[in-house]
C-alpha positions as CSV (number, residue, x, y, z in Angstrom):
1,M,30.6,19.2,-6.6
2,L,27.8,17.8,-4.4
3,Q,28.9,20.1,-1.6
4,K,28.5,23.0,-4.1
5,I,25.0,21.8,-4.8
6,R,24.2,21.7,-1.1
7,D,25.6,25.2,-0.6
8,S,23.5,26.6,-3.4
9,A,20.4,24.8,-2.2
10,T,20.5,26.7,1.1
11,G,20.5,30.1,-0.6
12,F,17.4,32.3,-0.3
13,G,16.7,32.2,-4.0
14,A,16.8,28.4,-4.1
15,L,14.6,28.0,-1.0
16,L,12.1,30.5,-2.3
17,M,11.9,28.6,-5.6
18,L,11.6,25.3,-3.9
19,G,8.9,26.7,-1.7
20,L,7.0,27.8,-4.8
21,L,7.5,24.4,-6.4
22,I,6.2,22.6,-3.4
23,L,3.2,24.9,-3.3
24,A,2.5,24.2,-6.9
25,F,3.1,20.4,-6.9
26,A,2.2,19.1,-3.4
27,I,-1.5,19.7,-4.2
28,W,-1.3,17.2,-7.0
29,G,0.1,14.3,-4.9
30,I,3.9,13.8,-5.2
31,D,5.3,10.3,-4.9
32,F,6.6,10.8,-1.4
33,Q,8.3,7.6,-0.2
34,F,6.9,7.3,3.4
35,G,3.8,6.8,5.5
36,A,0.8,4.5,5.3
37,N,-1.1,4.4,2.1
38,Q,-4.6,4.2,3.5
39,P,-7.2,6.0,1.4
40,V,-8.3,9.3,2.9
41,V,-9.9,10.7,-0.2
42,K,-11.6,9.0,-3.2
43,V,-12.7,11.0,-6.2
44,N,-14.7,9.0,-8.7
45,G,-13.1,5.8,-7.4
46,Q,-9.5,7.2,-7.6
47,E,-7.8,7.0,-4.2
48,V,-5.4,9.6,-2.7
49,S,-3.2,8.1,-0.1
50,N,-2.9,9.1,3.6
51,G,0.9,9.6,3.1
52,L,0.4,12.3,0.5
53,I,-2.1,14.3,2.4
54,A,-0.3,13.8,5.7
55,N,2.9,15.2,4.2
56,A,1.1,18.3,2.9
57,Y,-0.7,18.8,6.2
58,N,2.6,18.5,8.2
59,Q,4.2,21.1,5.9
60,Q,1.4,23.5,6.8
61,I,1.8,22.7,10.5
62,Q,5.5,23.4,10.3
63,R,4.8,26.8,8.7
64,F,2.2,27.7,11.3
65,Q,4.4,26.7,14.2
66,E,6.3,30.0,13.6
67,F,3.2,32.0,14.5
68,Y,2.1,29.7,17.4
69,P,5.3,29.1,19.5
70,N,3.1,27.8,22.4
71,G,1.2,25.3,20.2
72,I,-1.2,25.7,17.3
73,P,-4.9,25.9,18.5
74,E,-6.9,22.8,17.8
75,I,-9.5,24.7,15.7
76,T,-6.7,26.0,13.5
77,Q,-5.2,22.5,13.1
78,T,-8.7,21.3,12.1
79,E,-9.1,24.1,9.5
80,L,-5.6,23.4,8.1
81,K,-6.4,19.7,7.8
82,N,-9.8,20.3,6.1
83,N,-8.2,22.8,3.7
84,V,-5.5,20.4,2.7
85,I,-8.0,17.6,2.1
86,D,-10.2,20.0,0.1
87,T,-7.2,21.0,-2.0
88,F,-6.5,17.3,-2.8
89,V,-10.1,16.8,-3.8
90,R,-10.1,19.9,-6.0
91,N,-6.9,19.1,-7.8
92,E,-7.8,15.4,-8.3
93,L,-11.0,16.6,-9.9
94,L,-9.0,18.9,-12.2
95,H,-6.5,16.2,-13.0
96,Q,-9.2,13.7,-14.0
97,H,-10.9,16.4,-16.0
98,V,-7.8,17.4,-18.0
99,Q,-7.1,13.8,-18.8
100,E,-10.6,13.2,-20.1
101,E,-10.4,16.4,-22.2
102,G,-7.1,15.3,-23.7
103,Y,-4.9,18.1,-22.3
104,S,-1.2,17.1,-22.6
105,V,2.3,18.5,-22.6
106,S,5.3,16.8,-24.3
107,N,8.4,15.6,-22.5
108,G,10.4,18.1,-24.4
109,K,8.3,21.1,-23.2
110,V,8.4,19.8,-19.6
111,M,12.2,19.4,-19.8
112,S,12.5,22.8,-21.3
113,A,10.5,24.4,-18.5
114,I,12.7,22.6,-15.9
115,R,15.9,23.7,-17.6
116,D,14.7,27.3,-17.5
117,L,14.3,27.4,-13.7
118,D,17.1,29.0,-11.7
119,A,16.6,26.5,-8.9
120,F,18.1,23.7,-11.0
121,K,21.0,25.7,-12.4
122,L,24.6,26.0,-11.3
123,D,26.8,28.7,-12.8
124,G,23.9,29.8,-15.0
125,E,23.3,26.4,-16.6
126,F,21.0,23.5,-15.9
127,N,22.5,20.8,-13.8
128,S,21.0,17.4,-13.6
129,A,22.6,16.6,-10.2
130,Q,21.1,19.7,-8.8
131,F,17.7,18.6,-10.1
132,E,18.0,15.2,-8.5
133,F,19.4,16.6,-5.2
134,L,16.6,19.1,-4.7
135,A,13.9,16.6,-5.7
136,N,15.1,14.1,-3.1
137,R,15.7,16.9,-0.5
138,N,12.0,17.7,-0.7
139,G,10.8,14.2,-0.4
140,M,10.4,13.4,-4.1
141,S,11.9,11.1,-6.7
142,S,13.1,12.7,-9.9
143,D,10.4,10.9,-11.8
144,G,7.8,12.1,-9.4
145,L,9.0,15.7,-9.7
146,F,9.2,15.5,-13.5
147,N,5.6,14.1,-13.7
148,D,4.3,16.8,-11.3
149,F,5.8,19.5,-13.5
150,R,3.8,17.9,-16.4
151,K,0.6,17.9,-14.3
152,S,1.2,21.5,-13.3
153,M,1.8,22.6,-16.9
154,V,-1.4,20.7,-18.0
155,L,-3.3,22.5,-15.3
156,Q,-1.8,25.8,-16.5
157,Q,-3.3,25.1,-19.9
158,L,-6.7,24.9,-18.4
159,S,-6.2,28.0,-16.3
160,E,-4.9,29.9,-19.3
161,G,-8.0,29.0,-21.2
162,F,-10.1,30.7,-18.6
163,V,-7.8,33.7,-18.6
164,S,-7.8,34.1,-22.4
165,S,-11.6,33.9,-22.5
166,S,-12.1,36.4,-19.7
167,F,-12.0,40.1,-20.8
168,V,-13.1,43.5,-19.7
169,T,-14.9,45.8,-22.2
170,K,-13.8,49.5,-22.6
171,D,-17.2,50.6,-21.3
172,E,-16.8,48.3,-18.2
173,A,-13.3,49.6,-17.6
174,L,-14.5,53.2,-17.9
175,K,-17.5,52.7,-15.5
176,R,-15.6,50.7,-13.0
177,G,-12.6,53.0,-13.0
178,K,-14.8,56.1,-12.5
179,L,-16.6,54.3,-9.6
180,E,-13.5,52.9,-7.9
181,S,-11.3,56.0,-8.2
182,E,-14.0,58.6,-7.6
183,K,-13.2,60.9,-4.7
184,R,-15.5,63.0,-2.5
185,T,-14.4,65.9,-0.4
186,V,-16.1,66.0,2.9
187,R,-16.1,67.4,6.4
188,E,-17.2,65.1,9.2
189,L,-19.0,65.5,12.5
190,R,-19.1,62.5,14.7
191,V,-21.5,62.1,17.6
192,P,-20.0,59.4,19.9
193,V,-22.3,57.1,21.7
194,A,-20.0,57.3,24.7
195,K,-21.2,60.9,25.1
196,L,-24.6,59.6,26.3
197,L,-23.7,56.2,27.6
198,S,-22.8,57.5,31.1
199,E,-26.0,59.4,31.3
200,V,-28.3,56.4,30.5
201,T,-30.0,54.5,33.2
202,V,-31.9,51.2,32.8
203,E,-34.9,50.4,35.0
204,D,-34.9,47.1,37.0
205,S,-38.2,46.2,35.3
206,A,-36.5,46.4,31.9
207,I,-33.7,44.1,33.1
208,Q,-36.2,41.6,34.5
209,S,-38.3,41.7,31.3
210,D,-35.3,41.0,29.1
211,Y,-34.2,38.2,31.4
212,D,-37.7,36.6,31.3
213,I,-37.9,36.8,27.5
214,N,-34.3,35.6,26.7
215,Q,-33.5,33.0,29.3
216,S,-32.4,30.6,26.6
217,D,-29.5,33.0,25.9
218,Y,-28.3,32.6,29.5
219,L,-27.4,28.9,29.7
220,T,-24.2,27.7,31.2
221,E,-22.2,25.1,29.3
222,E,-22.3,21.6,30.7
223,M,-19.0,20.8,32.5
224,V,-17.2,17.9,34.0
225,K,-14.1,17.3,36.2
226,I,-12.4,14.0,35.8
227,D,-9.8,11.8,37.5
228,Y,-7.4,10.0,35.3
229,I,-4.2,7.9,35.2
230,E,-1.6,8.2,32.4
231,L,0.7,5.6,31.0
232,D,3.6,7.4,29.3
233,P,6.2,5.1,27.6
234,N,8.9,7.8,28.2
235,V,8.2,7.8,31.9
236,I,8.2,4.0,31.9
237,G,11.4,3.9,29.9
238,A,13.2,6.3,32.2
239,A,13.0,3.7,35.0
240,I,14.4,0.9,32.9
241,T,18.1,-0.1,33.2
242,V,19.5,-1.6,30.0
243,N,21.9,-4.5,30.5
244,E,25.4,-4.1,29.0
245,E,25.4,-7.7,27.8
246,D,22.1,-7.1,26.0
247,M,23.5,-4.1,24.3
248,R,26.6,-6.1,23.1
249,S,24.3,-8.9,21.9
250,R,22.1,-6.4,20.0
251,Y,25.2,-4.8,18.5
252,E,26.4,-8.2,17.1
253,E,23.0,-8.9,15.6
254,G,23.0,-5.4,14.0
255,V,26.5,-5.9,12.6
256,G,25.4,-9.1,11.0
257,A,22.4,-7.4,9.4
258,D,24.5,-4.4,8.3
259,E,22.5,-2.1,10.6
260,Y,25.5,-0.4,12.0
261,S,27.7,-0.2,9.0
262,S,28.7,3.1,7.4
263,P,26.9,3.4,4.1
264,E,28.8,2.5,1.0
265,Q,30.0,5.6,-0.9
266,R,31.4,5.9,-4.4
267,N,33.5,8.6,-6.1
268,A,33.0,8.9,-9.8
269,R,33.4,11.0,-12.8
270,H,30.9,11.3,-15.6
271,I,30.3,12.9,-19.0
272,L,26.8,14.0,-19.9
273,I,25.7,14.3,-23.5
274,A,22.3,16.0,-23.3
275,V,19.3,15.3,-25.4
276,N,17.8,18.6,-26.4
277,D,16.4,20.6,-29.3
278,D,19.8,20.7,-30.9
279,R,20.7,17.1,-30.4
280,D,18.3,14.1,-30.8
281,D,18.5,10.8,-28.9
282,A,20.4,8.9,-31.6
283,T,23.0,11.7,-32.0
284,A,23.6,11.9,-28.3
285,L,24.0,8.2,-28.0
286,S,26.5,8.2,-30.9
287,E,28.6,11.0,-29.3
288,A,28.6,9.2,-25.9
289,Q,29.7,6.0,-27.4
290,A,32.5,7.7,-29.3
291,L,33.7,9.4,-26.1
292,R,33.7,6.1,-24.3
293,E,35.8,4.5,-27.0
294,R,38.3,7.3,-26.7
295,I,38.5,6.8,-22.9
296,I,39.0,3.1,-23.4
297,A,41.8,3.8,-25.9
298,G,43.6,5.8,-23.2
299,E,42.5,9.5,-23.5
300,D,42.2,11.4,-20.3
301,F,38.6,11.2,-18.9
302,A,38.8,14.5,-17.0
303,E,40.0,16.4,-20.1
304,L,37.2,14.9,-22.3
305,A,34.7,15.8,-19.6
306,K,35.9,19.5,-19.5
307,E,35.6,19.7,-23.3
308,H,32.4,17.7,-24.0
309,S,30.2,17.3,-20.9
310,D,26.9,19.2,-20.7
311,D,26.8,19.0,-16.9
312,A,27.8,22.5,-16.0
313,G,28.3,21.6,-12.3
314,S,30.9,18.9,-12.8
315,K,32.4,20.0,-16.1
316,P,35.0,22.3,-14.6
317,S,36.3,19.6,-12.3
318,G,36.7,17.0,-15.1
319,G,33.3,15.4,-14.4
320,E,34.1,14.6,-10.8
321,L,31.0,14.1,-8.6
322,G,32.7,13.4,-5.3
323,W,31.9,10.8,-2.6
324,N,28.3,9.9,-2.5
325,S,26.0,7.1,-1.2
326,G,23.6,7.5,-4.2
327,E,21.7,10.5,-2.7
328,G,20.4,12.7,-5.4
329,Y,21.2,10.5,-8.4
330,V,18.6,9.5,-10.9
331,G,17.7,5.8,-10.8
332,P,19.4,4.4,-13.9
333,F,22.6,6.4,-13.1
334,R,22.7,5.2,-9.5
335,D,22.0,1.6,-10.5
336,A,24.8,1.6,-13.0
337,L,27.3,3.4,-10.6
338,F,26.7,0.9,-7.8
339,S,27.0,-2.1,-10.0
340,M,30.5,-1.2,-11.3
341,T,34.0,-1.8,-10.0
342,T,36.8,0.7,-9.4
343,D,38.2,2.2,-12.7
344,Q,35.5,0.5,-14.7
345,V,34.0,2.7,-17.5
346,S,30.3,2.2,-18.2
347,E,28.5,1.9,-21.5
348,P,26.4,5.1,-22.2
349,I,23.6,5.2,-19.5
350,K,20.3,6.7,-20.6
351,T,18.5,9.1,-18.2
352,R,15.9,11.8,-19.0
353,F,18.8,14.3,-19.2
354,G,20.6,12.4,-21.9
355,Y,23.5,9.8,-22.0
356,H,26.1,9.5,-19.3
357,V,29.5,7.8,-19.5
358,I,30.6,6.9,-16.0
359,R,33.9,5.9,-14.4
360,V,34.3,4.7,-10.8
361,E,37.2,6.5,-9.1
362,G,36.9,4.8,-5.7
363,I,34.7,2.8,-3.3
364,R,34.5,3.1,0.5
365,G,32.2,2.3,3.4
366,N,30.2,-0.9,4.4
367,E,32.4,-1.2,7.5
368,P,30.8,-1.8,10.9
369,K,30.9,1.2,13.2
370,P,32.6,0.7,16.6
371,F,30.3,-0.3,19.4
372,E,31.0,2.9,21.4
373,E,29.9,4.9,18.4
374,V,26.4,3.3,18.3
375,R,26.1,2.5,22.0
376,A,23.7,5.3,22.9
377,R,21.5,4.4,19.9
378,I,21.3,0.8,20.9
379,E,20.6,1.7,24.5
380,A,17.8,4.0,23.5
381,E,16.4,1.3,21.1
382,L,16.4,-1.4,23.8
383,R,15.0,1.0,26.4
384,E,12.2,2.1,24.1
385,G,11.4,-1.5,23.2
386,A,11.3,-2.6,26.8
387,A,9.1,0.4,27.7
388,L,6.6,-0.4,24.9
389,D,6.5,-4.1,26.0
390,K,5.9,-3.0,29.6
391,L,3.3,-0.5,28.4
392,S,1.5,-3.2,26.5
393,D,1.5,-5.4,29.5
394,F,0.2,-2.6,31.7
395,V,-2.6,-1.8,29.3
396,D,-3.7,-5.5,29.1
397,E,-3.8,-5.8,32.9
398,I,-5.4,-2.4,33.5
399,D,-8.1,-3.1,30.9
400,E,-9.2,-6.0,33.1
401,V,-8.8,-4.1,36.4
402,V,-10.9,-1.0,35.3
403,Y,-13.6,-3.4,34.1
404,D,-13.6,-5.6,37.2
405,I,-13.1,-2.8,39.8
406,D,-15.2,0.0,38.3
407,D,-15.8,2.2,41.4
408,S,-12.4,4.0,41.2
409,L,-9.1,4.2,39.4
410,S,-7.0,3.4,42.5
411,S,-6.5,-0.3,41.7
412,A,-5.6,0.5,38.1
413,A,-3.1,3.1,39.3
414,E,-1.4,0.5,41.6
415,V,-0.8,-1.8,38.6
416,A,1.4,0.7,36.9
417,D,2.6,2.4,40.0
418,V,1.3,5.8,38.9
419,E,-0.7,8.5,40.6
420,V,-4.4,9.3,40.0
421,Q,-4.5,12.8,38.6
422,Q,-7.3,15.3,38.3
423,A,-8.2,17.5,35.4
424,T,-9.8,20.9,36.0
425,W,-13.3,21.7,34.8
426,F,-13.9,21.5,31.0
427,T,-16.8,21.5,28.5
428,R,-17.6,19.4,25.5
429,N,-16.0,22.0,23.3
430,G,-12.7,22.7,25.1
431,G,-10.5,22.7,28.1
432,T,-6.9,22.8,29.3
433,G,-4.3,20.2,30.0
434,I,-5.4,16.7,29.1
435,A,-8.8,18.1,28.1
436,T,-7.3,19.8,25.1
437,F,-7.5,16.4,23.4
438,P,-10.9,15.9,21.6
439,A,-10.7,12.2,22.3
440,V,-10.6,12.8,26.1
441,R,-13.6,15.2,25.9
442,E,-15.5,12.7,23.9
443,V,-14.9,9.9,26.3
444,A,-15.5,12.1,29.4
445,F,-19.0,13.0,28.1
446,S,-19.8,9.4,26.9
447,Q,-22.6,7.3,28.3
448,Q,-20.2,5.0,30.0
449,V,-18.3,7.7,32.0
450,L,-20.8,10.5,32.4
451,N,-24.1,8.6,32.8
452,D,-23.1,5.2,34.0
453,K,-20.3,6.6,36.1
454,L,-17.9,3.8,35.1
455,N,-14.2,3.8,34.4
456,S,-13.4,4.4,30.8
457,N,-11.6,2.1,28.4
458,S,-8.1,3.1,27.4
459,V,-7.7,6.2,25.3
460,E,-4.6,6.6,23.2
461,L,-3.0,10.0,23.0
462,D,0.1,10.3,20.9
463,G,1.6,7.1,22.2
464,K,0.4,7.5,25.7
465,F,-2.6,5.7,27.2
466,V,-5.0,7.3,29.7
467,Y,-8.0,6.0,31.7
468,L,-10.7,8.4,32.9
469,R,-13.3,8.5,35.6
470,L,-15.9,11.1,36.4
471,N,-15.1,13.2,39.4
472,E,-17.9,15.8,39.3
473,H,-20.5,16.9,36.8
474,R,-22.2,20.3,36.3
475,P,-25.2,20.1,34.0
476,A,-26.1,23.0,31.8
477,R,-28.4,25.4,33.6
478,T,-30.1,28.8,33.3
479,M,-28.0,31.4,35.1
480,T,-29.8,33.4,37.7
481,L,-30.8,37.0,37.2
482,D,-28.1,38.1,39.6
483,E,-25.4,36.3,37.6
484,V,-26.4,37.9,34.3
485,R,-27.7,41.3,35.5
486,P,-24.4,43.2,34.7
487,R,-24.4,41.7,31.1
488,I,-28.1,42.6,30.5
489,E,-27.7,46.0,32.0
490,A,-24.6,46.8,29.9
491,R,-26.3,45.7,26.7
492,L,-29.6,47.6,27.4
493,K,-27.6,50.7,28.2
494,S,-25.7,50.4,24.9
495,E,-28.9,50.0,22.9
496,L,-30.6,52.9,24.7
497,A,-27.5,55.2,24.3
498,A,-27.3,54.3,20.6
499,E,-31.0,55.2,20.1
500,Q,-30.5,58.5,21.9
501,T,-27.3,59.2,19.9
502,A,-29.2,58.6,16.7
503,A,-32.0,60.9,17.8
504,L,-29.4,63.6,18.8
505,G,-27.6,63.2,15.4
506,A,-30.9,63.5,13.5
507,D,-31.8,66.6,15.4
508,M,-28.4,68.2,14.6
509,L,-28.8,67.3,11.0
510,N,-32.3,69.0,10.9
511,K,-30.8,72.2,12.4
512,V,-28.1,72.2,9.7
513,A,-30.8,71.7,7.1
514,S,-32.7,74.6,8.5
515,G,-29.8,77.0,8.0
516,V,-27.7,76.7,11.2
517,S,-24.0,76.3,10.4
518,V,-22.5,72.9,11.1
519,E,-19.9,74.6,13.3
520,E,-22.6,76.2,15.5
521,V,-24.4,72.9,15.8
522,A,-21.2,71.1,16.8
523,E,-20.3,73.8,19.3
524,L,-23.7,73.4,21.0
525,E,-22.8,69.8,21.8
526,N,-19.1,70.5,22.6
527,L,-18.1,68.6,19.4
528,S,-15.8,69.6,16.5
529,V,-16.0,69.4,12.7
530,S,-13.0,67.8,10.9
531,E,-11.0,69.5,8.2
532,A,-12.0,68.8,4.6
533,K,-10.6,65.6,3.3
534,E,-10.9,63.3,0.3
535,I,-12.5,59.9,0.6
536,S,-12.6,57.1,-2.0
537,R,-14.9,54.1,-2.3
538,L,-11.9,51.9,-1.4
539,D,-11.1,53.9,1.8
540,Q,-10.9,51.5,4.7
541,S,-11.0,54.1,7.5
542,L,-14.7,54.7,7.1
543,A,-17.5,52.3,8.1
544,A,-19.3,50.7,5.1
545,S,-22.7,52.2,6.2
546,A,-21.2,55.7,6.2
547,K,-19.6,55.2,2.8
548,R,-22.8,53.9,1.3
549,A,-24.6,57.0,2.5
550,L,-21.9,59.4,1.5
551,F,-21.5,57.9,-2.1
552,A,-25.3,57.7,-2.6
553,A,-25.5,61.5,-2.1
554,S,-25.4,63.9,-5.1
555,L,-24.6,67.6,-5.5
556,N,-26.9,70.2,-7.0
557,G,-24.7,73.1,-7.9
558,D,-21.9,74.4,-5.8
559,D,-23.7,74.3,-2.4
560,P,-22.6,71.5,0.0
561,V,-25.0,68.6,0.8
562,Y,-25.5,67.3,4.3
563,G,-26.4,63.9,5.5
564,G,-26.1,61.5,8.4
565,V,-26.2,57.8,9.4
566,S,-25.9,55.7,12.5
567,L,-22.8,53.6,12.6
568,P,-22.6,49.9,13.8
569,N,-20.7,51.0,17.0
570,G,-23.6,53.3,18.0
571,D,-21.9,56.6,16.9
572,Y,-23.7,59.0,14.6
573,Y,-21.9,60.2,11.4
574,L,-22.9,63.6,10.0
575,Y,-21.2,64.7,6.8
576,E,-20.9,67.8,4.7
577,L,-20.3,66.8,1.1
578,Q,-18.4,69.6,-0.7
579,S,-17.3,68.2,-4.0
580,I,-17.1,65.1,-6.2
581,E,-14.1,64.2,-8.4
582,A,-14.9,61.6,-11.0
583,G,-12.5,58.8,-11.5
584,A,-10.6,57.8,-14.6
585,A,-10.9,54.6,-16.7
586,L,-8.8,51.7,-15.6
587,D,-5.3,51.3,-17.0
588,E,-4.2,48.2,-18.9
589,A,-2.6,46.6,-15.8
590,Q,-5.8,47.1,-13.8
591,I,-7.9,45.7,-16.6
592,Q,-5.7,42.6,-16.7
593,D,-5.9,42.2,-12.9
594,I,-9.7,42.3,-13.2
595,A,-9.7,39.8,-16.1
596,R,-7.6,37.4,-14.1
597,A,-9.9,37.8,-11.1
598,N,-12.8,37.1,-13.3
599,A,-11.0,34.1,-14.7
600,N,-10.3,32.8,-11.2
601,M,-14.0,33.1,-10.2
602,E,-15.0,31.3,-13.4
603,L,-12.5,28.5,-12.7
604,A,-13.8,28.2,-9.1
605,A,-17.3,27.9,-10.4
606,Y,-16.2,25.3,-13.0
607,I,-14.5,23.3,-10.2
608,A,-17.7,23.5,-8.1
609,S,-19.7,22.1,-11.0
610,L,-17.2,19.2,-11.4
611,R,-17.5,18.6,-7.7
612,E,-21.3,18.4,-7.8
613,L,-21.2,15.7,-10.5
614,A,-18.3,13.7,-8.8
615,D,-18.5,10.8,-6.5
616,I,-16.4,12.0,-3.6
617,E,-15.6,10.1,-0.4
618,I,-13.6,11.7,2.5
619,K,-12.4,9.6,5.4
620,A,-10.7,12.3,7.5
621,D,-10.6,9.9,10.5
622,Q,-8.1,7.7,8.7
623,L,-5.7,10.6,8.2
624,R,-2.7,9.9,10.4
625,T,-0.1,12.6,10.8
626,R,3.3,12.6,12.5
């Protein structure tokens, strides 16, 4: 049965549902069982742990790795981290607020919502083991997932309050619909700036004048080149030979501490008598006790399970759960199962799903694995431990050497038998190789390294340690006119060409206004007029400035109207407005979309007001991610 759960959990529908659940609940703070619990965020004195935020951040990183196969840019990682932290702040504010305002959802409603989700069903019916398995698979306990469903439903109450109070009047729907779906039939004549760009020349005096006035725009970035040594535990470990005797000794120790034992597994059957709208707690307990008595009296457990169990997943197989080490079982069920002996039948065990009668079918495991099976693991552990010890010794010794001999890194490199390496030029804001790490750039531009020209202290980078020394420094400076001349000339030519294009376009528009046909005007400049086409306010193919001009124009009778405007890219846009088709009122679905959008804006403003009144502490530097 558990294999069936695993198979169903890998289907697209289940993964999609779990993805939605994680999106909905991770922002609240699920009780993930890992990581440090250092406070990263405090909202009105309430702490949010590092582990919760780190897990949510790591999930985002994993999603983004698909789009950045060569590594996620540092600026993107920073944005993701800030967004995750901000989400925790926002939702902690909401959580505190709904508690203060008395929002609540009963256990029954929460359980009903869970039972309705296809992700927790097998063969069309809710399955408790499926719920437990998927909760644990996504880093949650069953209680944590249940409580986060409650929090999500409470938040939904608040959100629905904003939606229900947000509305769109008929007059607003009519006016907005007419504006948004209005269409205008036009012909277009574009005067490209490129037409004049090749003909424009810029005087040397203009280039010189621009350079003199705007020298602050032509500063180079300050740059450094550094020497460094790197202590990598993986490199150190690769040179370490692990003694066979040490591995055998470590194996014996591990066997004594049950480190290398196969986990105990138990095979069991169970009968679930659910507590639901049709059966209260007392009735469920009474039915479970009656079934247990029938089993003790000699009736077949499997047949009773097929007839009475409410667990759709195990019911067809007579309640059999299969071999399992406790993974996916709710706490009271797991505790009871692993306290029983073979063939023992339990008293009714209460969980949030109802009452379970359990019988242990078999017990296996808790046997030491053969040495050869765990040899590679032990060797890796011993090598890693020795490498870390050696790394620690190196760091302690090199810390003294770089302080005592501060005119180079050569002596420090000899201690660890590593080469002094050199990083290419980088700035305070970025670089390649080792300079991609912000910590390296910060130390490289520090008083100690940059100004005092001393060796740096150790800098830890993802388990490695590096020491830096300034090799060369390029201060920021004003670039010479020769260096920036091409840039200035290109910009001045673009500006001048745009001015001349605007003047040409305005002259063409004046000719059209005086009675010359638009085709004749276009032909004089070797340009062409487009075919008539419809344009709406939501059309993305037209620049905003052109749309504003076009939709500000009005018709007077049947004659076309002409107008023109310079575009941001320097082109000139001349139009012939032929007709206007008024839009229709919004339909019901569009009205609801606008109402929801309005509600979201109101909710965002409400959250902002809560944030202004809250006491919020963010310690992003304490966030540690894997």
